[in-house]
N, C-alpha and C positions, 0 to 999 in steps of 0.2 A: 368506375372501377376502384375498388378499395386498395390502397397501397400498404395497409398494415400487414406485417408479417403473420403467417399462420401461427396458431397457438403453440404448436409443437416446436417451432423455431424459438419462440420466446421462452418456453420451458427449458429447452436445450441450453440456452445461454445462461439461464438462472442456475441450472445444475452445474454447468461448466465453471461459472464464477465461484460457486460454493466450494467445489472441489479444488479450484486454484487457491482460494483463500486458506483452506485447510492444509494444502500442500506447502504453503509458505512457512508454516510452523516447523516443518521438518527441514526446511532449507536454510533457516537462519543460523547465524553464528553468534556466540555470546557477544554482547555489546562491547565489552572491554577489549576483546581481541580484534574486532572489525572496525573500530573507531580510530580515526586519525587524531592523535593527541593534540596537534597544533590547531586544527580547525574544529574538531568535534563532529565532523561529518563522517559517514561510513566510507571506508576505503574502497569497498566494492559492493555495489548493490546486488542482492541475490538475483539470480537469473529469472526466477519465477516472478519476482516483483517487477523487474524491467519488462517482462513480456506482457503483463496485464496493465501496466501504467499507461494512462492517457498520454499522447505524444506532446502536448503543449507544456509539460512540466519540466523543471530543471532536475534531471536525474544525476547530475554531477555533485550536488550538494544536498544530501538526504541524511536525516537522522531517524533513529528508532527510539521514540519516547518510551521510557519505562513506565510512566504514569498510566498511559492508555494502551500501550502495546502496538501503536500505529506508527506508520512511516509519515514523516513530514519533510517537505522540501523548502529550500530557501528561494523565495520569490522576490525578484527585484522589479517593481512596477514603476510607473511614471510619477506616482505620488509618494509611495512608501515601500520600504523593504521589510518583509515579514516572513514568518514560517507559516506555511499552509499545509493542510493534510494532503498527502499523496493520494490521488484518486485513480480508480480504474477507468477504462473507456466508458463503462456504464455509469460513472459518476459516484460510485461507492468508495468510501475510504478503504485503503489497503492496510490491514492489520494482521498481526500474527495470530496463531491459533490460541495462544494464551489469553489474548484480549477477548476472544469470543466466549470463553468459559466464565460463567457467573461466579462471583465471589461467594465462598461458602461462609455461612453464618454459624457461629457456635463455637 
């Protein structure tokens, strides 16, 4: 018996995640208003980001990098402490809509 989900379920999740990522662009607050000046982390994570983020990540210490338009979280591991890209349950990086648009040449 094959345990792989039917193709329509996989397509549904792909479409759902694409819509969720696009919706994030509408939910974000300008970086300078939402950032704690003393720590540099976001004061409040947008609800849409919190809903699609994988549960094993630190959602209390998150930044939105202007260089790539993606969310990064503060990871404290047994060997090192570093910033890692915030990922969805499916493993994809969580970025704003602006990050998905290609840079215009010209």
